[in-house]
N, C-alpha and C positions, 0 to 999 in steps of 0.2 A: 702792775703785777697782781694786785688784789682783785682787779676786775675779772681776770681769768678764773680766779678761784670762785667768785660769786656766779659767774656764767656757768661754771661746771655744776654749782649747787642747783641753779635753776633747771639745768638739764636733768639732774637726778630727780628733782621734785616732779618735773613734768612727766618724765618717763615712769615714775612711780605711779602717778595718776593714771597714765595710759595702761600700766600693768593692772591697776585696780579695775579699770573699765573692762579690759579684755578678760580678766579673771572672772568678773561677773557674767560676761557673755558665756564663757565656757561653763560656768556653774549652772546656767539656765538653759543649757543645750536641749534639755528634755522638758522644759517648762511649757505647758500648753499656752499658746497665744503670745509667748514672749517675743519682744522685738529688741534686737541687739543695738548697742550704742557704740559710738566711735569718738575717741578723744581727738580734738583738733588743736594743733600747736600753732602758736604765733610768736614772732620774735619780740623782744622788749625794746623800749626806746633806746636808740643808739646815742653814744656820746660823740658830738661833732667837734673834732679838733680843728678843722679848717672848712670854711664854707666854700661852696662852689662859686666860681667866677666865670663871667661871660668872656668870649673872645674880645681882645683889645688890639685893634690894628692888625699887625702881622703876628701877634702873639695869640696862640689858641687859648680857649677856655680851659678851666681846670674843674674837675669834679670835687665834690665835697669829700673830706676825709672823716669817716665815721667809724666808730668802733662799737659793735653790738654789745649789749649787756646781758645776753642770755635769751631764754625762751620761757613761755608759760602756756598753760592750757586755757585758751580763752572761751572754749565752748565744748560741750559734749552733745553730739547729735544722735538722736534715737532714729534708727532706720526702720520705717514702717512698711517694709516690703512684705509681699505675701509669703506666709509660711506654707509648708506642705500640708495637704489634707490627709488625715489618717482616719480610715473607716473604723467604726467601733460597733459593738453589739448592743449599745444602749440607745433606746429610741428617743431619749430626751437630750442626748448630746447634739450640739449644733455648731457647725463651723460656718464662718463667713468667707465666701469667695469673692474678693473685691474689697472696695473701700467701705468703711463704716465700723461702728462699735455697738455692742450691746449696751443697754442702759440698765443699771441696777441701782437700788436705793437701800441704804442701811437704816433708814428711819421712816419707812412707810410712804415714801414719795416726796418728803420735804426737800431732800438734797439728792443729787444724782452723782453716780460714778460711772465710768465707762470702761469696757473690757472687750478683749478679743477672745477670752476664754469662755467657751460655751458648754462647760461641764455643768449642766443644770440637772435639777431633780425636784421632786415635790416633797415638802416636809409634812409633818403630821397634820397640820391645819390646812393643807392643800395649797400652800404658797409655792410658787415656782421660784426656786432660789439657786444661787451659785454656791461654791464651796465655802464662801465666807458667811453664808446665811443671808446675803443681801438679796432682796426680792427683785426679780426681773420685772421691768416695766413694759407696758404695752397697752393693748385695748382688749376688753372682755366683751362677751356676747351680751347684747341688751335683752333682758327678759321679755320686754314688751314686743319689740320688733323682730326678735330672733336673729339679728344681724350684728356683725362686728364692725363698728364705725371707726375707721382709722383716721377720721378727721377730728375726732374728739380729743380732749386732753388725755395724756397717758396716765396710767395708774398701775397699782400692783396687779400682777397676774395671779389670780387665785381661783382654783377650781375645787369646790368643796368635795371632800371624800363622799363616796356613795351617791354621786350625782345621778339623778333620774330625769327623764324627759317625759312630759305628760302626753297623752294621746292627742292626735290632731285629726279632726274630722275631715273626711274627703270633701273637697269643694270643686274639683275638676277631674274629668277623665279625658285624656287625649288619645285619640285613635288614629293610627296611620295604617291604611289598608288599601287593597285594590279589589274592586267589585267587577268581576269579569264582564267584558263586553263581547265575548266570543259567542259564536253560534253553537259551539260545543263546550259543554261545561262538565265539571266533575263534582260540583257541590250543588245539590238540589234536594227539594223535599216535595212530597205530594201536595196537590191542591187540597184545600180543606174539605173534610167530610161534611155530610149533612146529618143533622140530628133527626129525631123521630117526627118533629114538626116541619121538617124540610128546610130548616134554617142552617146557614153555614156556621160551623164552629171549628175551633182548632182542637188539638189533642187534649187540652185542658177543659174543653167545653165552653171556652170563651168566645162570644160572638165576634165574627170578623166579616169584612166586606168581601164580595166576590172579586175575582182577579181577571185582568185583561188576558184573554186567550191568545192575543197576538205576541205575548212575550213568554208563553209557556213552552215547555220542552217535553220530549217523549221519555220513555223509560230508560233510554240510553244516554240522556243528556244532550240530545240534538234538538236544536230549536225548530219549532213549527214554522217560524218566519212567515206567518200568514200575510198575504197581500190583501188590502182592504177593498171593499166595494161600498159605494154609496147606495143606500136603500132606494129601491125603485124598480119598476118593471124592466126585466131583461138586462139589468146591470150585473156584471160578473163579480167574481171575488172567490177567494179560496174557500173550500168547504167540502161537504160530502152529501151524497144522496142516501136516503133511507127509505125503503119500501117495506110494506107488511103483507102484500098479497101478490107476490110474483111480479111486481113492477107496475101494476095498475094504479094502486094507491101509493103515492110516494111524495116525498118532500125534499126540498133543497135547504140546506143549512149553510148560510154564507156569512163569512166574517166581515164585520165593519169596524173600523177603528174609532168610529164616532158612536158613543153610547146613545146619543139622541136619535140615531136612526133605528133604534130598537123600540118597538111599541108593545104595549101590554094590553091584554083584554081582561085581565083579572088577577087576583092575588090569592095566594094560599095561606096556610097557617104561618104566622110569624111575619106576614107581609111580603113573603117571597113572590116574585113574579111567576105566574103559571103559564102565560101565553104570550111570549114576545113574538107576535105574528104580524107579518105584512103580506098581503096577497100580491102576486106579480102580474095580476090582470087576467090570468087564465079563467075560463068559465068553470063553475063547480063540477061540471060533468067530467072534466079531466082529472078531478080529484087530486089536484096538484096545488101545493102551497110552498111559499118561500119564507123561511124564517131567517131573520138577520140576528146574529148574536155578536156581542162584544166581550162579555165576561164568561167565566166558567159557569156561573149561575144562569146566564142567558141560555147557553147551550143546553144545560140540564133541563131547565124549565121548558124549552122549546121541544126537546125530544119527549119529555113527559107528556106535554099537551098533545103532541101529534100521535103518539102511540096509544093513547087512551081514546075512549069513545068520543066522537065528535060528529055533529050533524053533517058536516061537509065531508067527513072521512069515515064512512060506514065500514064495518068489518073489523074494527080494531078492538082491543081488549079493554074493557072498562076497569079491570082490576090491575092493570100494569102500573108499576111505580119505577121511577128513575131517580137514583141518588148516587153520590160519590161515597166510596168506602174509604177506610183509613189509609189505604195505599194510593188514593187519588184516582182510582179506576171508576169509570162510569158504569153503573149496574142497572140492568133492566130485568125486573122480576114480574111474575104473573101470579096473582093470588088465586085461591081456590074459588070455583064457581064462575070464573071469568072465561072468556074465549081463549082458545089457543092462539099463540102469536108467532108468526113467522117473519123474521127480519132479514132483509138484504141490505148490504152496505156497499156503496161504490163511490169512487172519486168523481168529482166534477171534472168534465173533460172540456178541453179547448182545442179544436181541430184534432180530435181523436187522441189527444194527449191528456193524461190525468194531471191535473194541477195539484201541486203540493203533495207529493207522494208521502212525505213524512207524516203529515197530518192525517191523510187518508188511512195509511197503514196502521195508525194508532187505534182506529175504530173498526177495522175489519173483523176483529174478534167478537163484535157484537152480533154478527150474522148467525142465523140459525133458528131453530124452532124452540119456543118456550111454551111448554104445556101448562095449561091452567093448573094452579095449585102445586106446581113443581117446586121442589126446594132448590133447584138449580137455577141460577140467574146467569144471564149473558153479561159479560163485562168487557170493557175496552182495556187497552194497555194504560198504564199510569199516565196521568197528566201532571207534570211537575213544574215547579217554579224555581228559578235560579235563586239560591240562598247563600248566605255566609253568616257565620256567627263569631263573635269575639266576647270574651269574658275576662273580668278582672275582679280582685277582691277590693272592696272599699271599706272604710272604717267610719264608725259613728263616734260620738263624743266620748264614749267610754273606752274606745279602742277595740270594740268588738268588730269582728270581720264578717262581711256580708258579700256574697258573690253577685256582682251586677253583670248581667248578660245582655248583650245587644245582638238581636237577630235581624239581619238585613234580608229583604225579599224584593226581587225585581218587580216593578209595578207597571210601568209603561215605557215605550220607546218610540219616538217619531222624530222626523227631521226638523219639525218646527219647535217643539218645546224641549227636545233632548231626551235623555234617559232618566227615569225616576225610579229610585228604590225607596220603599217604605222600610221603616225599622221599628222593632218592638223592643222594649226594655223590661226586663224581668228581674226580680229579686226574690229570695226565698221567703216564704211565710215564716213568722207573722208580720214581716216588714210591710210597710204601706208606701207606695209611690204615687197614689192618686188614681189607681185604676178603678173601673166600674165594679161595684159589688156584684158577686162575692169574690172578685178577682182584683182586690186592691193592690196586690203585689205585681200587677202586670199593666203596662201602658201599651195598648195595642189598637191602632198604631201609635207609637210615640211621636213620630214625625216622618218627614220625607226629605231626601236629598236628591238633587238634580245635577247632572253632568252635561257639559256641552260636547260639541263634536270632536274636541281634542282630548276628551277624557278628564278635563279639569273640573273641579268642583264649581258648579255654576250657582248653586244656592241651596239653602236648607232652612227648614223651620224646626226649631227645637223648643218644645214647651218647657216650662219651668218644672224640673224634677225635684219635688219636695219629698225627701226621704225621711221616714219615721220608722225607727227600728222596733218600736213597741217592746223594748227590753229595758226601759229605764233611762235610755240615752235621750239627748236633747231632740225634741221633735222638729219636723219641718226643716230638716237639714237640706240646704240647696246644693245640688250637684250639677255642674255645667258640663255638657258634652261638647268637646272641642274636636270638630272633624276637619279642621284646616282652614286655610285662607281662601276666600272666594276668588275664583280665576287662577288659583295656584295649584301646585302639585305637592304641597308639603303636608297634606293630610290624606283624606280618602280620594282615590282616583278611580277611573273606570277605563282601563285599557284592555286590549285583546290579549290578556294574560289570565292565568288561573286566579280565582279569588284567593286572597291570602292576607293575613294580618302581619304587617312588617313591624309594628310597634304599638303597644298600648301601655299607658302609664296613668297613675293617679297620684295625688299629693297628700293622701292621708297615711297615717301610721298609728300603731298602738303605742302604749307607754313602754319604756325600756330603761335598763340600767346601763351606766357607763362601764364598758369592758376594756377599753384601751384608748391610748392617745398616740397619734403620730404627728409629725411636723412636716409641712410641705416647704417648697422653695421660697414662698413669700413669708415664711415664719408663722403661718397659721397653725395653731394647735387644733387638730381635727379629732373630735371624740367619736369613737365607734360604740354604738349602743346595742343592747341585746335584741332590739326590735329590727335590726338590720339597717338602721339609719345612721348617717354620719353628719355631724355638724361642726362648723367652725366655732370653737368655744372661746378662743382668744387669739391674739396676734402679737408676736414679739415686735417691739419697736426698734428702730436703729437710728443712731446719731451720726451725722457727718460733720467734719470740721474743715474750716478753710485752711488751717495749718495743723496737720496732725503732729508735727514735731514740737509744736508748742504745748502739747499736753504734758502734765507732770505726773510722774509715777507716785502712787500712793501705797505700793506694796500689795500683796495679795492678788496680783495680776489685774489691778484696776488702775485707771488714770483719773486725774482731775482736770477740769477745765482751768485754763490760765488766761492771763490777760493777752497772751500772744497766740492762743489757739483759735480765738474767735468763738462765737456762740454756737452751740450745737444746733444743727438743722435736723429736726426729728421727722421721720417718715417711715414708710414701709420698705422692706427689702426689695431690691431689683427695680427701684425707681429713683429718678433724679441723681443718678451716679452712684447710688448705694449698691453694694454687692448683693448677691442672692445668698440664701441660707441653704445649707446642706445638712439634713438630719442624719442621725447615727454616724456622726463624724466630728472630729476635732481638728483645729488648726495647730500644727506643731510649731515649735520655735523656728524663727528664721535664721538662727545662728548657723553659719557655715563653719564646721569644726576644723576643716583643713585650712581655711583662711585664718581662723583664730589662732591656730597653732603656729602658722607662719608669722603672724603678727607678734606672737610671743618671742620668736627668735629675733625679729627686728627690734622689738622693745629692749630685749635683753642686751643686744649688741649696742644699742644706743646708750643704755644705762652704763655699760662697761666703758664705753668711749668717754662719757662725761666724767666717770670716776677717774679715768686716766688723765684727763685735763687737770683735775684737782691734784693728783699725785705729782704730775709733771710741774705744775705751778709751785708745789711745795718744795720740790728739788731746786727749782730756781731760787726760791727764797733762802734755802739753806746755803746755796752758793753765794748769794748776796751777803748773808750774815758771815760767811767765811772770809770775806774780804777784810772785815774788821779784825778778825783773829790773826 
């Protein structure tokens, strides 16, 4: 009789515990990162009145006769299922989607606690803390390497208030572009003008080399596309005829791709060739000469030599001069006191067909009379070179900005060595990049790049660019120009497409102040600075356990490691089975309120039923006592 009373008592006690557990679940229905618990009942040891017996002959076996002694709560299981993710407006809130726990420390990293609540903030000292004031653990950016090393031991995440980043001097410029291989271009510049001494200079007056006429273009951007001739009597090639006296005295100017085929008979001021002349074997009485030219300067010097007085060419003007103007046009002028000059221009014919009409038409405007002393000169159309430019701001050690400009100019093109473009590098004065005085701010040419028949980068020579800002910054700053991989298409290419820069970047930046922090899916705290740069300042660590249910609650939304949880396996988010982090979000409680309320009904009914067993047993006892009365 008494056993039923005590069984009822154990039932009441167990259901009271279950009620306590479920009440706690409901109380924490809105607690961030809370994981609900479940009370697990088990029966108590039963009293055995009769043991079980095995079958004996024709008599069957009998089961044991046992009377249970009630129930108890032998365990309370915490269910670590995923809670719902709730988006917030706070950028330091972090939710974990998947397995794993944040690591926080109440004593500067000596001991650890673990949490699913990512309601973090920065305190006055820059510590990244939770609502308990525990400092979040992870890895911080190394000041020397500038990297966050997630293989190092974890420590307090602290980002000092008013953090600044020093200037970083540029060390590399990466250029991705296409330099057009088309015979029709839209980006071009005139061939270089000549100075008063007859030397080739650019618009800054900086001396430059003459250019291969075979890769030049007319005023509309159409390639001359000259076919070459080897020097020698009667050998053809694209070019023009020029005569000065109605066709009796004339010369042929023929293009050769081999500069060695051009001979000189003298030099003028500045060492410029004045007579790239080769006779074609005709007798002087014919008054005919053949001039082979390869570069823009060869053609200018040849025309200048032939139109002036010469023992083999009587009747020409001793006062004539030939130069290029700033528009790239070939000019023929006649000084006072000289003879009048009459010029005729025609194309070289092959079977009564003018060869290379584009080249010929470019020089037809030279034809006409030039009176001695006339202020009017005859000029050709512009002779242009295919060009392309790209510029980017680079930074010195002080964070000062300097515009570095790279000018590309087509130099040569043939089936043997491929296509070559020269390039010039310029920075604003007073900066110095090793140019020839007084143009220390210009490297001209800085180098050359070559392309193969597929348009891939075949090779390049890049001199060391030592940049000195001359503004108090560190001198001889080395800047590397990265044009891509040899035989690859990841940098500069040369396709039959318009010249264009698809990307240009550099690795320098000025100093800046921290303006804001955001957190990515790997738990990295990325700082945004006033200089437009963003860096990983720290990374939140995560712990994973073999048995999450073995963790013990320590209040304040944190857990402690226990003997049955296993040791924490620490690493980064989204690796080795750890979940990823979601910023500006929090993980809600995983309590299912409808389920909890249903459990309340079940617990209540169980409690009532156990109470009924006690009252019923009490009635039986009263009946028993009534027998004596």
